[in-house]
C-alpha positions in Angstrom: 68.5 40.6 -3.5 68.1 40.3 0.3 70.2 37.2 0.9 70.2 37.7 4.6 66.4 37.2 4.7 66.6 33.7 3.4 68.4 30.6 4.9 71.8 29.8 3.6 71.3 27.8 0.4 73.9 25.2 1.4 71.4 23.8 3.9 68.9 22.8 1.2 70.7 19.7 -0.2 71.1 18.5 3.4 67.5 19.0 4.2 66.4 17.4 0.9 68.5 14.3 1.4 67.3 13.9 5.0 63.6 14.5 4.0 63.9 12.0 1.1 65.5 9.3 3.2 63.7 10.2 6.5 67.0 9.3 8.1 69.9 11.5 9.1 72.2 8.5 8.8 71.3 7.7 5.2 71.4 11.3 4.3 74.9 11.5 5.7 76.0 8.5 3.6 74.6 10.2 0.5 76.3 13.5 1.2 79.6 11.8 2.5 79.4 13.6 5.8 78.7 12.4 9.4 75.2 12.0 10.9 76.0 14.7 13.5 76.9 17.2 10.7 73.5 16.5 9.1 71.7 16.9 12.4 73.4 20.2 13.1 72.6 21.7 9.8 68.9 20.6 10.0 68.7 22.1 13.4 70.3 25.3 12.2 67.7 25.5 9.3 64.8 24.9 11.8 66.1 27.6 14.1 66.3 30.0 11.1 62.8 29.2 10.0 61.5 29.1 13.5 59.6 25.8 13.0 60.3 22.1 13.4 60.7 20.4 10.0 60.8 16.9 11.4 59.2 15.0 14.3 61.9 12.9 16.0 61.2 9.6 17.7 63.3 6.7 18.5 64.7 5.3 15.2 61.9 7.1 13.4 61.8 10.4 11.5 58.8 12.1 9.9 58.2 15.4 8.2 55.9 17.9 9.8 53.4 19.9 7.7 56.0 22.7 7.6 58.6 20.2 6.5 56.4 18.8 3.7 55.9 22.4 2.4 59.6 23.4 2.6 60.7 20.1 1.0 58.8 21.3 -2.1 60.7 24.7 -1.9 64.0 22.9 -1.5 63.5 20.6 -4.5 62.3 23.4 -6.7 65.4 25.5 -5.9 67.8 22.5 -6.3 66.2 21.5 -9.6 66.5 25.0 -11.0 70.1 25.1 -10.0 70.8 21.7 -11.6 69.1 22.8 -14.8 70.9 26.1 -14.9 74.3 24.4 -14.4 73.6 21.9 -17.2 72.6 24.8 -19.5 75.8 26.7 -18.5 78.0 23.7 -19.3 76.3 23.2 -22.7 76.7 26.9 -23.6 80.2 27.6 -22.4 82.1 24.3 -22.2 82.4 23.6 -25.9 85.4 21.4 -25.9 83.4 18.2 -25.6 80.0 16.9 -26.7 78.5 14.2 -24.5 75.8 12.0 -25.8 73.8 9.1 -24.3 72.3 6.2 -26.2 71.6 2.5 -26.0 74.4 -0.1 -25.8 73.4 -1.5 -29.2 73.5 1.8 -31.1 76.7 2.8 -29.4 78.6 -0.4 -30.2 77.1 -1.3 -33.6 76.8 2.2 -35.2 78.5 5.1 -33.4 81.8 3.7 -32.2 82.7 2.1 -35.5 82.1 5.5 -37.1 83.6 7.5 -34.2 86.5 9.1 -36.2 84.2 10.5 -38.9 82.6 12.9 -36.3 85.6 15.2 -36.9 84.4 15.7 -40.5 81.3 17.4 -39.1 82.8 19.1 -36.0 86.6 19.2 -35.9 87.1 21.2 -32.7 84.9 19.2 -30.3 85.6 15.9 -28.6 82.7 13.4 -28.9 82.0 11.4 -25.7 79.6 8.5 -25.8 77.7 7.2 -22.8 75.9 3.9 -23.3 73.1 2.7 -21.0 69.4 1.9 -20.6 68.1 4.8 -18.6 66.2 7.6 -20.2 68.4 10.7 -19.6 66.9 13.9 -18.4 68.4 16.4 -20.9 67.2 19.4 -18.8 69.1 18.5 -15.7 71.9 16.1 -16.6 75.2 16.9 -18.1 74.3 15.2 -21.4 74.2 17.3 -24.6 72.2 15.0 -26.8 70.7 11.5 -27.0 69.7 9.0 -29.6 66.4 7.5 -28.5 64.0 4.9 -29.9 60.3 5.8 -29.8 57.6 8.0 -31.2 59.7 11.2 -30.9 57.2 13.0 -28.6 59.1 13.9 -25.5 58.5 17.1 -23.4 61.0 19.9 -23.6 63.0 18.0 -26.2 63.8 18.9 -29.8 63.8 15.6 -31.8 65.1 15.0 -35.3 64.3 11.6 -37.0 67.3 9.6 -37.9 65.9 6.3 -39.1 62.5 4.7 -39.5 62.1 1.2 -38.2 60.3 -1.9 -39.6 60.0 -5.1 -37.6 60.1 -8.9 -38.2 61.0 -11.9 -36.1 64.6 -13.1 -36.3 66.5 -16.1 -34.9 69.8 -17.9 -35.5 70.1 -20.2 -38.6 70.7 -23.2 -36.3 67.6 -22.4 -34.2 65.5 -22.1 -37.3 66.8 -25.4 -38.8 65.8 -27.2 -35.6 62.6 -25.3 -34.9 60.8 -24.4 -38.1 58.5 -21.4 -38.2 56.0 -21.6 -41.0 53.3 -19.1 -39.9 52.7 -16.4 -37.3 50.8 -18.7 -35.0 53.9 -20.9 -34.7 55.6 -18.2 -32.7 53.3 -19.0 -29.8 55.3 -22.2 -29.3 58.7 -20.5 -29.2 60.7 -18.7 -26.5 60.5 -15.0 -27.2 63.6 -13.0 -26.4 63.0 -9.3 -25.5 63.6 -6.3 -23.3 60.9 -5.3 -20.8 59.5 -2.7 -23.3 59.2 -5.0 -26.3 55.8 -6.6 -25.5 54.0 -3.8 -27.5 56.3 -4.5 -30.4 55.4 -8.2 -30.5 51.7 -7.2 -30.3 52.2 -5.1 -33.4 53.4 -8.2 -35.2 50.2 -10.0 -34.4 50.7 -11.9 -31.1 48.6 -9.5 -29.1 48.4 -10.2 -25.4 49.7 -13.7 -26.0 53.3 -12.3 -25.8 52.7 -11.5 -22.1 51.7 -15.1 -21.3 54.1 -17.3 -23.3 57.6 -18.5 -22.5 60.0 -15.5 -22.7 63.5 -14.4 -21.9 63.7 -10.8 -20.7 67.1 -9.1 -21.1 68.4 -5.7 -19.9 69.3 -4.3 -23.4 68.7 -4.9 -27.1 72.3 -5.8 -27.4 71.8 -8.7 -24.9 68.6 -9.6 -26.8 70.5 -9.9 -30.1 73.3 -11.9 -28.6 70.9 -14.3 -27.0 69.0 -14.8 -30.3 72.3 -15.3 -32.3 73.3 -17.9 -29.7 70.1 -19.9 -30.6 68.2 -19.3 -27.4 64.9 -18.3 -29.1 63.2 -15.8 -31.4 63.4 -12.0 -31.1 62.1 -9.0 -32.9 64.5 -7.6 -35.4 64.6 -3.9 -35.9 65.3 -3.2 -39.6 67.6 -1.8 -40.9 69.8 -1.8 -37.8 69.9 -5.7 -37.8 70.9 -5.8 -41.4 74.6 -6.4 -40.6 73.8 -9.3 -38.3 71.7 -11.0 -41.1 74.3 -10.3 -43.8 77.0 -11.9 -41.6 74.8 -15.0 -41.1 74.3 -14.5 -37.4 70.5 -14.2 -37.8 67.8 -15.1 -40.3 64.3 -13.9 -40.7 61.7 -16.7 -41.0 59.3 -14.2 -42.7 59.9 -12.1 -45.8 57.4 -9.5 -44.8 58.2 -6.7 -42.4 55.8 -4.5 -40.5 56.0 -0.8 -40.5 56.0 0.8 -37.1 55.3 4.3 -35.8 58.6 4.2 -34.1 62.0 5.5 -35.2 65.4 6.4 -33.9 65.6 10.1 -33.1 68.4 12.5 -32.3 67.3 14.5 -29.3 68.6 17.7 -27.7 67.3 20.0 -25.0 64.9 22.7 -26.2 66.6 25.3 -24.0 70.3 26.1 -24.3 71.4 23.5 -26.8 75.1 22.9 -27.3 76.7 24.7 -30.2 77.8 21.3 -31.7 74.2 19.9 -31.7 73.5 20.5 -35.4 76.8 18.9 -36.4 76.1 15.9 -34.2 72.6 15.4 -35.7 74.1 15.6 -39.3 76.8 13.1 -38.3 74.4 10.6 -36.6 72.0 10.7 -39.5 74.8 10.0 -41.9 75.8 7.0 -39.7 72.2 5.5 -39.9 72.2 6.2 -43.7 75.3 4.1 -44.1 73.7 1.0 -42.6 74.1 -1.7 -45.4 71.1 -3.0 -47.2 70.3 -6.7 -46.9 72.5 -8.6 -49.3 69.8 -11.3 -49.8 66.4 -12.1 -48.4 66.0 -15.9 -48.4 62.4 -16.9 -49.1 62.1 -19.1 -46.1 58.5 -18.7 -45.3 56.7 -16.0 -47.4 53.9 -14.5 -45.3 
């Protein structure tokens, strides 16, 4: 490979940051260097290419046509390197297995069963990262995720862990003070949800009304469940993962019927270069979902 015929690759992250921000100062902050250092490397890249990548005006920076084109080149190279590094880590750094999932699944299911992971994979440390963002398994240093959805994600191998049925739930005190006798009654209650749960409410029968009525939007399903158990309104329970909350008396379901959904919890891994411990993780996580307790009793509050 003729390395001398191409610009030094260390200039590409600097150029990409400056082009994305259209500011040498902001790029310097991202890269933890000084603005003059960014300016010098951009100038060196321009000299190498023999063209201007930016038009420079007072307090204003813009990409030239050449800059627009080369930004695509830089991003493609950096993305390929990021993907390659992630694959390298998964293949050769087998001492740990890092997963990402929602706060609710992490706290309610995985962490209480953390020690049992060694029964499936004794020589690997399990690391759990909880959050709301959808992790890019191709480029981030995450070996697997547990996701809620249809299971159709590009470049991802998905294994179903648990089907989900839905029904409204609320705290016992809230229900005692605010009876719910039929589905239409829900239109008069505050709905507690995450931003992505409007479609779930529509499946229950509220349709577009769920967008228009009084609602409380939370950042995670864990926050949703805590708000509902505190008596702040009604939320949609995902069965069976809410079974424990109902068995403990934290929540009740005003309706005995539950609606089957096309959604499920899935164990997901990158299609390319999976971690050697992936199969063990999937077996463990499926066993965790299978251990969710059944409902101890379903009180016939309002049979619908």
